[in-house]
C-alpha positions as CSV (number, residue, x, y, z in Angstrom):
1,M,-56.1,-44.8,-17.6
2,Q,-58.2,-41.8,-18.8
3,F,-57.9,-40.4,-22.3
4,K,-58.7,-37.1,-24.2
5,L,-59.5,-36.6,-27.8
6,L,-57.5,-33.8,-29.3
7,V,-58.8,-32.4,-32.6
8,A,-56.8,-30.1,-34.9
9,L,-58.1,-28.4,-38.0
10,T,-55.4,-27.0,-40.3
11,D,-54.0,-26.6,-43.7
12,D,-52.6,-29.7,-45.4
13,S,-49.2,-28.0,-45.5
14,K,-48.9,-28.1,-41.7
15,V,-50.1,-31.7,-41.0
16,R,-46.6,-33.2,-41.0
17,S,-45.2,-30.8,-38.6
18,I,-48.2,-31.1,-36.3
19,L,-48.0,-34.9,-36.4
20,K,-44.2,-34.7,-35.6
21,A,-44.7,-32.3,-32.7
22,A,-47.5,-34.4,-31.2
23,R,-45.4,-37.6,-31.3
24,E,-42.5,-35.8,-29.7
25,A,-44.8,-34.6,-26.9
26,G,-46.1,-38.2,-26.3
27,A,-48.9,-38.9,-28.8
28,T,-48.9,-42.6,-29.8
29,G,-50.8,-42.1,-33.1
30,A,-53.3,-40.0,-35.1
31,T,-56.0,-40.2,-37.7
32,V,-56.1,-37.6,-40.5
33,I,-59.2,-36.8,-42.5
34,T,-58.3,-34.8,-45.7
35,S,-60.3,-32.2,-47.7
36,A,-62.6,-30.8,-45.1
37,R,-63.9,-27.2,-45.7
38,G,-64.6,-24.6,-43.2
39,E,-65.2,-20.8,-42.7
40,G,-63.7,-18.4,-40.2
41,L,-64.7,-14.9,-39.2
42,K,-64.6,-13.7,-42.8
43,P,-66.5,-15.6,-45.5
44,E,-64.3,-16.9,-48.2
45,K,-64.6,-15.4,-51.7
46,T,-66.0,-17.0,-54.7
47,F,-65.0,-16.7,-58.3
48,F,-67.9,-16.8,-60.8
49,G,-69.8,-19.0,-58.2
50,L,-66.9,-21.4,-57.5
51,D,-65.5,-21.7,-54.1
52,V,-61.9,-20.7,-53.8
53,T,-61.7,-21.8,-50.2
54,R,-58.7,-23.9,-49.1
55,H,-59.2,-27.4,-48.0
56,R,-58.4,-28.3,-44.5
57,D,-57.4,-31.5,-42.8
58,I,-58.8,-32.8,-39.5
59,I,-56.3,-34.7,-37.3
60,F,-57.6,-36.7,-34.4
61,F,-55.4,-37.9,-31.5
62,V,-56.4,-40.1,-28.6
63,V,-54.0,-39.3,-25.8
64,E,-53.5,-40.0,-22.1
65,E,-55.0,-37.2,-20.1
66,H,-51.8,-36.4,-18.2
67,L,-50.1,-35.7,-21.6
68,S,-53.0,-33.9,-23.3
69,R,-52.2,-30.3,-22.4
70,R,-48.6,-30.6,-23.4
71,I,-49.5,-32.2,-26.7
72,L,-52.2,-29.6,-27.4
73,E,-49.7,-26.8,-26.8
74,R,-47.1,-28.4,-29.1
75,I,-49.8,-28.9,-31.8
76,A,-50.8,-25.2,-31.5
77,E,-47.1,-24.2,-31.7
78,A,-46.3,-26.3,-34.8
79,G,-49.5,-25.2,-36.5
80,Q,-48.9,-21.5,-35.6
81,F,-52.5,-21.3,-34.5
82,D,-52.1,-18.2,-32.4
83,G,-49.7,-16.4,-34.7
84,E,-51.5,-16.6,-38.0
85,P,-55.2,-15.8,-38.3
86,G,-57.0,-18.6,-40.2
87,S,-54.2,-21.0,-39.7
88,G,-56.3,-23.5,-37.7
89,I,-57.6,-24.5,-34.3
90,A,-57.0,-27.3,-31.9
91,F,-59.1,-28.4,-28.9
92,Q,-59.6,-31.4,-26.5
93,V,-62.6,-33.3,-25.4
94,D,-63.0,-35.8,-22.6
95,I,-63.4,-39.4,-23.6
96,E,-65.8,-41.3,-21.4
97,D,-64.8,-44.8,-22.6
98,A,-62.7,-46.3,-25.5
99,I,-61.9,-49.7,-26.9
100,G,-59.0,-50.8,-29.0
101,L,-56.2,-48.9,-27.2
102,T,-54.4,-52.0,-25.6
103,S,-51.1,-51.5,-27.4
104,Q,-51.2,-47.7,-26.7
105,I,-51.9,-48.4,-23.0
106,Q,-48.9,-50.7,-22.8
107,V,-46.6,-48.1,-24.3
108,L,-47.9,-45.3,-22.2
109,S,-47.7,-47.3,-19.1
110,E,-43.9,-47.9,-19.8
111,R,-43.3,-44.2,-20.7
112,I,-45.3,-42.4,-18.0
113,G,-46.2,-45.1,-15.5
114,E,-45.0,-43.0,-12.7
115,E,-47.0,-39.9,-13.7
116,I,-50.4,-41.7,-13.9
């Protein structure tokens, strides 16, 4: 079984809907890192030298490769990444090897055994 790492960077207010959409599309779990900062096309403004940038959250999903595109599309839809500039991004990366996924592999084998 092969896996992909999906990474989504978005506002804290959208994390719940992204997690829900990913689970509905077949993700078996996620890791969320809060309070990251980033900058898009336009630099954020400062107020008397203080950053007024919004904090972002980073969401990591390790998903089975046959499900990855569907999950990525659902994440983008839930986060409104293509509709609102600056709302976030999501991308996928190949995973060469992974350890600690035994319980996910069992669940995935039952769910999508015919596809893989």
